[in-house]
C-alpha positions in Angstrom: 4.3 23.6 -14.1 6.7 20.8 -15.0 7.5 20.3 -11.3 3.8 20.1 -10.4 3.1 17.5 -13.1 6.2 15.6 -12.1 4.9 15.5 -8.5 1.6 14.2 -9.8 3.3 11.4 -11.8 5.4 10.5 -8.7 2.4 10.4 -6.3 0.2 8.5 -8.7 2.8 5.9 -9.7 3.9 5.4 -6.0 0.3 4.5 -5.1 0.2 1.7 -7.6 3.7 0.4 -6.6 2.7 0.4 -3.0 -0.5 -1.4 -3.8 1.4 -4.1 -5.7 3.7 -4.6 -2.7 0.8 -4.8 -0.4 -0.8 -7.4 -2.5 2.3 -9.6 -2.4 2.6 -9.0 1.4 -1.0 -9.9 2.0 -0.3 -13.6 1.3 1.2 -14.1 4.8 -0.5 -14.1 8.2 -0.5 -11.5 11.0 -2.0 -8.1 11.7 -1.3 -4.6 10.3 2.2 -4.4 11.7 3.2 -7.8 10.1 1.7 -6.6 6.8 3.6 -3.4 6.9 6.9 -5.3 7.7 6.4 -7.6 4.8 5.6 -4.7 2.5 8.8 -2.9 3.5 10.7 -6.0 2.2 9.2 -5.5 -1.2 11.3 -3.4 -3.6 8.1 -1.9 -5.1 7.1 -0.5 -1.8 10.5 1.0 -1.2 10.5 2.5 -4.7 7.1 3.9 -4.0 8.2 5.6 -0.8 11.2 7.0 -2.7 8.8 8.4 -5.4 6.6 9.9 -2.7 9.7 11.7 -1.3 10.7 12.9 -4.8 7.1 14.0 -5.4 7.1 16.1 -2.2 10.3 17.8 -3.2 8.9 18.6 -6.7 5.7 19.8 -5.0 7.7 22.3 -2.9 9.6 23.4 -6.0 6.4 24.0 -7.9 4.8 25.9 -5.0 7.8 28.3 -5.1 7.4 29.0 -8.8 3.8 28.8 -9.9 0.4 29.7 -8.4 -1.1 27.5 -5.7 -4.2 26.8 -7.8 -2.0 25.3 -10.5 -0.2 23.0 -8.1 -3.4 21.9 -6.4 -5.1 20.9 -9.7 -2.0 19.1 -10.8 -1.8 17.1 -7.6 -5.4 16.2 -7.9 -4.5 14.8 -11.3 -2.3 12.2 -9.6 -5.6 10.1 -9.5 -5.5 10.1 -13.3 -1.9 8.8 -13.2 -2.9 6.1 -10.7 -5.8 5.0 -13.0 -3.6 4.7 -16.1 -0.7 3.0 -14.3 -3.1 0.6 -12.5 -4.7 -0.3 -15.8 -1.3 -1.2 -17.1 0.3 -2.9 -14.1 -2.6 -4.2 -12.0 -4.8 -5.2 -15.0 -7.6 -2.9 -13.6 -10.2 -2.4 -16.3 -11.2 1.3 -16.8 -14.6 2.0 -18.1 -15.2 4.4 -21.0 -16.3 7.0 -18.5 -13.1 6.7 -16.6 -10.9 6.9 -19.7 -12.9 10.0 -20.6 -12.3 11.4 -17.1 -8.5 10.9 -17.7 -8.8 12.9 -20.9 -10.8 15.6 -19.1 -8.1 15.9 -16.5 -5.4 16.3 -19.1 -7.5 18.8 -21.0 -8.1 20.8 -17.9 -4.4 20.9 -16.9 -3.4 21.9 -20.5 -5.9 24.8 -20.4 -4.8 25.8 -16.8 -1.1 25.6 -17.7 -1.5 27.8 -20.7 -3.4 30.4 -18.7 -1.7 30.4 -15.3 0.8 33.2 -14.5 3.9 33.2 -12.3 3.9 32.7 -8.5 2.4 35.7 -6.6 4.9 37.9 -5.0 2.8 39.1 -2.1 3.8 37.9 1.4 0.2 38.1 2.7 -0.8 39.6 6.1 1.3 38.6 9.1 -1.8 37.0 10.7 -2.0 34.5 7.8 0.9 32.5 9.2 -0.9 32.2 12.5 -4.1 31.4 10.7 -2.4 28.5 9.0 -1.1 27.1 12.3 -4.6 27.4 13.7 -6.0 25.7 10.7 -3.6 22.8 11.1 -4.8 22.4 14.7 -8.4 22.6 13.4 -7.6 19.6 11.1 -6.7 17.5 14.1 -9.9 18.6 15.8 -11.9 17.7 12.7 -10.3 14.3 12.7 -11.2 13.7 16.3 -14.8 14.7 15.7 -15.1 13.1 12.2 -13.8 9.7 13.5 -17.0 9.4 15.6 -19.4 9.9 12.7 -21.3 7.2 10.9 -19.3 5.5 8.1 -20.2 7.7 5.1 -20.0 10.9 7.1 -16.8 9.7 8.7 -15.1 9.0 5.4 -16.1 12.4 4.0 -15.1 14.4 7.1 -11.7 12.6 7.4 -11.0 12.9 3.7 -12.0 16.6 3.7 -9.8 17.1 6.8 -6.9 15.4 5.1 -7.3 17.7 2.0 -7.4 20.8 4.2 -4.2 19.6 5.9 -2.5 19.2 2.6 -3.8 22.6 1.7 -2.2 24.0 4.8 1.1 22.6 3.6 0.6 24.2 0.1 0.0 27.6 1.6 2.6 27.3 4.4 5.4 26.5 1.8 4.7 29.9 0.3 4.7 31.6 3.7 8.1 30.2 4.7 10.6 32.8 3.8 14.2 32.3 4.9 15.4 28.7 5.3 18.0 29.4 8.0 17.4 27.5 11.3 16.7 30.8 13.1 14.1 32.0 10.6 12.3 28.6 10.6 12.3 28.4 14.3 10.5 31.7 14.7 8.1 31.3 11.8 4.6 29.9 12.6 4.2 28.8 9.0 7.0 26.2 9.5 5.1 24.6 12.4 1.9 24.8 10.3 3.6 22.9 7.5 4.8 20.1 9.8 1.5 19.9 11.8 -0.7 20.1 8.8 1.2 17.5 6.8 1.3 15.1 9.7 -2.3 15.5 10.5 -3.3 15.2 6.8 -1.5 11.9 6.4 -3.1 10.4 9.6 -6.6 11.5 8.6 -6.2 10.2 5.1 -4.9 6.9 6.2 -7.8 6.6 8.7 -10.4 7.7 6.1 -9.3 5.1 3.6 -9.2 2.3 6.2 -12.5 3.1 7.9 -14.7 4.3 5.1 -15.5 4.4 1.4 -12.5 5.2 -0.7 -14.5 7.2 -3.2 -16.1 9.4 -0.6 -12.8 10.0 1.3 -10.9 10.8 -1.9 -13.6 13.2 -3.1 -13.3 15.1 0.2 -9.5 15.1 -0.2 -9.6 16.5 -3.7 -12.0 19.3 -2.7 -10.1 20.2 0.5 -6.6 20.4 -1.1 -7.6 22.4 -4.1 -10.4 25.0 -3.5 -9.4 26.7 -0.3 -5.7 26.9 -1.0 -6.4 28.3 -4.5 -8.6 31.1 -3.0 -6.0 32.0 -0.4 -3.3 32.2 -3.1 -5.5 34.5 -5.2 -6.8 36.7 -2.4 -3.8 37.1 -0.2 -0.6 35.9 -2.0 -1.0 37.6 -5.3 -1.5 34.6 -7.6 -2.7 35.7 -10.9 -3.3 34.4 -14.4 -1.7 35.7 -17.6 -3.3 38.9 -18.8 -6.8 38.4 -20.2 -6.8 34.6 -19.4 -8.7 34.6 -16.1 -11.7 32.7 -17.3 -9.7 30.0 -19.1 -7.7 29.4 -15.9 -10.9 29.1 -13.9 -12.4 26.8 -16.4 -9.2 24.7 -16.6 -9.1 24.4 -12.8 -12.7 23.4 -12.6 -12.4 20.8 -15.4 -9.3 19.2 -13.9 -10.8 19.0 -10.4 -14.1 17.6 -11.9 -12.1 14.9 -13.8 -10.2 14.0 -10.6 -13.4 13.6 -8.7 -14.7 11.3 -11.4 -11.6 9.1 -10.7 -11.9 9.2 -6.9 -12.1 5.4 -6.6 -8.4 5.5 -7.4 -7.7 7.2 -4.0 -6.2 3.8 -3.3 -5.0 1.8 -6.3 -7.5 -1.1 -6.7 -5.9 -4.5 -6.3 -7.4 -7.2 -8.5 -9.5 -9.7 -6.4 -8.3 -8.4 -3.1 -9.6 -4.8 -2.9 -7.7 -1.7 -2.2 -4.3 -1.8 -0.6 -2.5 1.3 0.8 -3.1 5.0 1.1 -1.5 7.4 -1.3 1.3 9.8 -0.3 
C-alpha cells in the first residue's frame, strides 16, 4: 500500500511540476515542438519526468504485492495530490467541494487500505495473457475511432481508452512471471504491457489536447480502476481481509468517486493560461 500511495504522490506532483515548466516555456514563440524543447530546459519539467519514472517503478512494486483494486484506487487518488500541490504551488483556488473531495479520497483509501488483503496468488487462465494483448490492440482501435467523434464524445472515448490501456498495464504486470529475457520474449503479457502503456499515453495526450479535461479524466479514472479490479478479483485471486469485503468495496467506490469529483485536475490548472501538460 505504501508503494501505491508513493506512486500517487509521484504522479500527482509530477503533473504540477510539468505544468509550471510549461507555463514558463509558453512565454516564447513557436509550435508544440519548440514548446516541448523549452520545457525540457526547465528543471521542474526534468524533475517531473524523474518523478513519473519513480512513480512507475513504485506502481510495479505495488502491483506485485497488493491487489489490483487497491493500486488502481490509489493511482486515481493522484488527482487529489495534484489538486493539493497545485493549490500550494500554482495558487489554484480549491472550492469547498473540492477540498471535501480530497478528504473523501483520503477516507476511501484509508478504508480500502485497512480492508484489502495480500496480492492474489492465482496465475489466471493462459488465455488471459492473450486477452490482454488483444485488449491493448483494442485500445489503439478505440483511439482511432474515438478521434473522429464530436468533441465531448471524443474526449470521453479517448480518456476511457487511455484508462483501459493503463488497466492493461496493471493486469499485465501481474501476468509477467519470470523476468529473464527468454521468459519475457515468449510471454504475451510483456507485449501487452508495452503496447497498452504506449497506447494509453498517446490516447491520454490526445484526449487532453483535443477535448474537455474533466470529461477525458473521468473516462481515464473509470477505465483504469473498474475493469482491472474485476479481473484481479475474478481471475487472479485478489481478496480482502476475512470479513472485510464490503468495507473494501465501499472504500474503493468512495476513493474513485472522490477522484471523479477532482477530474478537472487531469491537467494541473495553470493560472491565467489554462492547462499545460498531460499527466504521466
